[in-house]
C-alpha positions as CSV (number, residue, x, y, z in Angstrom):
1,M,8.1,-13.4,-50.2
2,A,4.5,-12.3,-49.9
3,V,3.1,-11.9,-46.4
4,S,0.0,-14.0,-45.8
5,P,-3.0,-12.1,-44.4
6,A,-4.1,-15.3,-42.5
7,R,-2.7,-14.2,-39.2
8,P,-5.1,-11.2,-38.5
9,E,-8.0,-13.4,-39.7
10,R,-7.1,-16.1,-37.3
11,A,-6.9,-13.5,-34.5
12,G,-10.4,-12.3,-35.4
13,E,-11.7,-15.8,-35.6
14,T,-10.2,-16.6,-32.1
15,A,-12.0,-13.6,-30.6
16,M,-15.2,-14.6,-32.2
17,N,-14.8,-18.2,-31.0
18,K,-14.2,-17.0,-27.5
19,T,-17.3,-14.9,-27.5
20,S,-19.3,-17.8,-28.9
21,D,-17.9,-20.0,-26.2
22,I,-19.1,-17.5,-23.6
23,D,-22.6,-17.4,-25.1
24,K,-22.8,-21.2,-24.9
25,I,-21.6,-21.2,-21.3
26,I,-24.1,-18.5,-20.3
27,E,-26.9,-20.4,-22.1
28,R,-26.1,-23.5,-20.1
29,Q,-25.8,-21.4,-16.9
30,M,-29.2,-19.8,-17.5
31,R,-30.7,-23.3,-17.8
32,F,-29.0,-24.3,-14.6
33,W,-30.5,-21.2,-12.8
34,E,-34.0,-22.1,-14.2
35,I,-33.7,-25.7,-13.0
36,R,-32.4,-24.6,-9.7
37,G,-35.3,-22.2,-9.2
38,R,-37.9,-24.9,-10.1
39,L,-36.4,-27.4,-7.7
40,A,-36.2,-24.8,-5.0
41,D,-39.8,-24.0,-5.4
42,E,-40.8,-27.7,-5.4
43,G,-38.3,-28.9,-2.7
44,G,-38.0,-25.9,-0.4
45,A,-34.9,-24.6,1.3
46,A,-33.2,-28.1,1.5
47,A,-33.2,-28.4,-2.3
48,E,-32.0,-24.9,-2.7
49,D,-29.1,-25.4,-0.3
50,A,-28.1,-28.6,-2.0
51,L,-28.0,-27.0,-5.4
52,A,-26.1,-23.9,-4.1
53,H,-23.0,-25.9,-3.4
54,L,-22.5,-27.4,-6.8
55,A,-18.8,-27.3,-7.7
56,E,-17.3,-24.5,-9.8
57,G,-13.9,-23.8,-11.1
58,P,-11.0,-24.1,-11.3
59,W,-10.3,-20.6,-12.5
60,I,-7.8,-17.7,-12.2
61,T,-8.9,-14.1,-11.8
62,L,-6.2,-11.7,-12.9
63,S,-6.6,-8.1,-11.8
64,K,-4.0,-5.8,-13.4
65,Q,-2.8,-2.2,-13.5
66,Q,-3.0,-0.6,-17.0
67,D,0.0,-1.7,-19.1
68,S,1.5,-3.6,-16.2
69,G,2.1,-6.7,-18.4
70,G,-0.9,-8.5,-17.0
71,L,-2.3,-9.3,-20.5
72,E,0.9,-10.9,-21.6
73,L,0.9,-13.0,-18.4
74,A,-2.7,-14.1,-19.1
75,E,-1.7,-15.2,-22.5
76,R,1.3,-17.2,-21.2
77,L,-0.9,-18.8,-18.5
78,S,-3.5,-19.7,-21.2
79,K,-0.9,-21.5,-23.2
80,A,0.6,-23.3,-20.2
81,T,-2.8,-24.5,-18.8
82,G,-4.8,-24.9,-22.0
83,W,-7.5,-22.7,-20.4
84,Q,-9.1,-19.8,-22.3
85,A,-8.3,-16.3,-21.2
86,F,-11.3,-13.9,-21.3
87,D,-10.8,-10.1,-21.4
88,R,-12.6,-8.1,-24.0
89,E,-14.6,-11.1,-24.9
90,I,-16.6,-10.5,-21.7
91,C,-17.6,-7.1,-22.9
92,S,-18.5,-8.6,-26.4
93,A,-20.7,-11.2,-24.8
94,I,-22.5,-8.6,-22.7
95,A,-23.1,-6.5,-25.8
96,R,-24.5,-9.5,-27.6
97,N,-26.7,-10.6,-24.7
98,T,-28.1,-7.0,-24.1
99,K,-28.3,-6.2,-27.9
100,T,-26.1,-3.2,-27.3
101,R,-23.4,-1.9,-29.6
102,E,-20.0,-2.7,-28.1
103,A,-18.7,0.8,-28.7
104,V,-21.5,2.1,-26.5
105,L,-21.1,-0.5,-23.8
106,S,-17.3,0.1,-23.5
107,R,-17.9,3.3,-21.6
108,L,-19.3,1.2,-18.8
109,D,-16.5,-1.4,-18.9
110,E,-14.4,-1.1,-15.7
111,R,-15.5,2.5,-15.3
112,A,-17.4,4.2,-12.5
113,I,-20.3,6.3,-13.7
114,G,-22.7,8.7,-12.1
115,G,-26.5,8.2,-12.1
116,F,-27.1,11.5,-14.0
117,H,-24.6,10.5,-16.7
118,D,-26.2,7.1,-17.0
119,Y,-29.7,8.7,-17.4
120,V,-28.6,11.2,-20.0
121,S,-26.7,8.6,-22.0
122,Q,-29.8,6.5,-22.4
123,M,-31.8,9.5,-23.6
124,L,-29.1,10.4,-26.2
125,V,-28.2,6.8,-27.3
126,P,-31.3,4.7,-27.8
127,D,-29.5,1.3,-27.5
128,A,-27.4,2.3,-24.5
129,V,-27.7,-0.3,-21.8
130,G,-28.1,1.0,-18.2
131,R,-25.4,0.6,-15.7
132,I,-27.5,-1.7,-13.5
133,A,-28.3,-3.9,-16.5
134,Y,-24.6,-4.0,-17.5
135,L,-23.6,-5.0,-14.0
136,Q,-26.2,-7.7,-13.8
137,E,-25.1,-9.2,-17.1
138,L,-21.4,-8.8,-16.1
139,V,-22.0,-10.9,-13.0
140,H,-24.0,-13.5,-15.1
141,V,-21.1,-13.8,-17.6
142,I,-18.3,-14.0,-15.0
143,W,-20.2,-16.5,-12.8
144,G,-21.0,-18.6,-15.8
145,L,-17.3,-18.7,-16.7
146,A,-16.4,-19.6,-13.1
147,R,-19.0,-22.4,-13.1
148,Q,-17.7,-23.8,-16.3
149,G,-14.1,-23.7,-15.0
150,N,-10.7,-23.8,-16.7
151,A,-10.9,-20.1,-17.3
152,I,-8.6,-17.1,-16.8
153,I,-10.8,-14.1,-16.1
154,V,-9.1,-10.8,-16.6
155,G,-10.2,-7.7,-14.6
156,R,-13.8,-6.5,-13.9
157,G,-13.6,-7.3,-10.2
158,A,-14.3,-11.0,-10.6
159,N,-12.1,-11.7,-7.5
160,W,-14.4,-9.7,-5.3
161,F,-17.5,-11.8,-5.7
162,L,-16.4,-15.3,-6.8
163,N,-15.8,-17.9,-4.1
164,P,-12.0,-17.9,-3.5
165,A,-12.1,-21.6,-2.6
166,H,-12.5,-22.5,-6.2
167,G,-9.8,-20.4,-7.9
168,L,-6.7,-18.4,-7.6
169,R,-6.9,-14.6,-7.3
170,V,-3.9,-12.7,-8.7
171,R,-3.1,-9.0,-8.8
172,I,-0.4,-7.7,-11.2
173,L,1.5,-4.5,-10.6
174,S,4.4,-2.7,-12.3
175,P,6.2,0.6,-11.5
176,F,4.6,3.8,-12.9
177,E,7.4,4.8,-15.2
178,E,7.6,1.4,-16.9
179,R,3.9,1.3,-17.4
180,A,3.9,4.9,-18.8
181,Q,6.6,3.9,-21.3
182,R,4.6,0.9,-22.5
183,F,1.4,2.9,-22.7
184,A,3.2,5.6,-24.7
185,E,4.6,3.0,-27.2
186,R,1.2,1.2,-27.5
187,E,-0.8,4.4,-28.0
188,G,1.8,6.2,-30.1
189,I,1.9,9.2,-27.8
190,S,4.7,11.1,-26.0
191,N,5.9,9.9,-22.6
192,D,4.6,13.2,-21.1
193,D,1.1,12.5,-22.4
194,A,1.3,9.0,-21.2
195,R,2.3,10.1,-17.7
196,R,-0.7,12.5,-17.7
197,R,-3.3,10.0,-18.9
198,L,-2.2,6.9,-17.1
199,P,-3.3,8.1,-13.6
200,E,-6.7,8.9,-15.0
201,L,-7.1,5.3,-16.2
202,D,-5.9,4.0,-12.8
203,D,-8.4,6.3,-11.1
204,E,-11.2,5.0,-13.3
205,Q,-10.4,1.4,-12.4
206,I,-10.1,2.2,-8.7
207,A,-13.5,4.1,-8.8
208,F,-15.2,1.2,-10.6
209,I,-14.2,-1.3,-7.9
210,R,-15.1,1.1,-5.2
211,Q,-18.5,1.9,-6.7
212,V,-19.5,-1.6,-7.7
213,Y,-18.1,-3.8,-4.9
214,N,-17.4,-1.2,-2.2
215,R,-13.8,-2.4,-2.0
216,D,-10.3,-1.0,-2.4
217,I,-8.7,-2.5,-5.5
218,N,-5.3,-2.3,-3.7
219,D,-6.6,-4.2,-0.6
220,P,-4.3,-7.3,-0.5
221,S,-7.0,-9.3,1.2
222,G,-8.8,-9.6,-2.1
223,Y,-6.0,-11.6,-3.7
224,D,-4.1,-14.8,-3.1
225,M,-1.0,-13.1,-4.4
226,V,0.2,-9.7,-5.6
227,I,3.1,-9.8,-8.1
228,N,5.3,-6.9,-9.2
229,L,5.9,-8.0,-12.8
230,E,8.7,-5.6,-13.4
231,E,10.7,-7.3,-10.6
232,M,9.7,-10.9,-11.3
233,G,9.5,-11.0,-15.0
234,L,6.9,-12.9,-17.1
235,G,8.7,-16.3,-16.8
236,T,9.0,-16.2,-13.0
237,A,5.5,-14.8,-12.5
238,E,4.1,-17.6,-14.7
239,S,5.9,-20.3,-12.7
240,I,4.8,-18.8,-9.4
241,V,1.1,-18.6,-10.5
242,L,1.1,-22.1,-11.8
243,T,2.7,-23.5,-8.7
244,A,0.3,-21.6,-6.4
245,L,-2.7,-22.9,-8.5
246,H,-1.5,-26.5,-8.1
247,L,-0.8,-26.1,-4.4
248,K,-4.1,-24.4,-3.6
249,L,-6.5,-26.4,-5.9
250,G,-4.6,-29.6,-6.7
251,T,-4.7,-28.9,-10.4
252,K,-2.2,-30.5,-12.7
253,E,1.2,-29.0,-12.7
254,H,2.4,-27.7,-16.1
255,R,6.0,-27.5,-17.2
């Protein structure tokens, strides 16, 4: 029986649709900021304060260690809630909004970077977006998704600046050896290579959060819950997150 090529096409179309959805959300959000600015100018501090408290959410931020199983959990939560999960689509939207090639932009995505490296990269790569521009656009995209609500935002430190009253902040961990094995299988490399490279990726993520938000990614106060996925398993973790989401925000329970 012939294998239909429709599946990869659908996957590509889904990613494109998510990026298009982000673009529409950000466009609406930019209009909101423009209106808010005009009203604040006309009505003074009282108008600005009133607009500042417009509702956002609900949302889930899902911070994850590399190859901890966090992406698989995000997919399960997306199916259970009907909410979209946004991961690489965030980077794609920033690339579109800044007219930067995604391959160039990816070097900034969840990676700390020095000022000299940033300066040299812009000299060598004409369409390289600067780190400050990237971070500004990152905040715009994430905050737009949070305002829209019904979103699962994966990584990029969203939990450190969104208002925790409007969402659930989750951190996913797994033991090093299990993560290294999954990393090796996914990348097609030896376990020894995976054990050597994985700490480098962990350090990049830690440095990004420290550099951008001046926070420790492992500080439990930045999360509503921290889950060891290897011990809990995907099914149990999904149930725990959905129950916590309902109890904290009063969202509909999903079975």
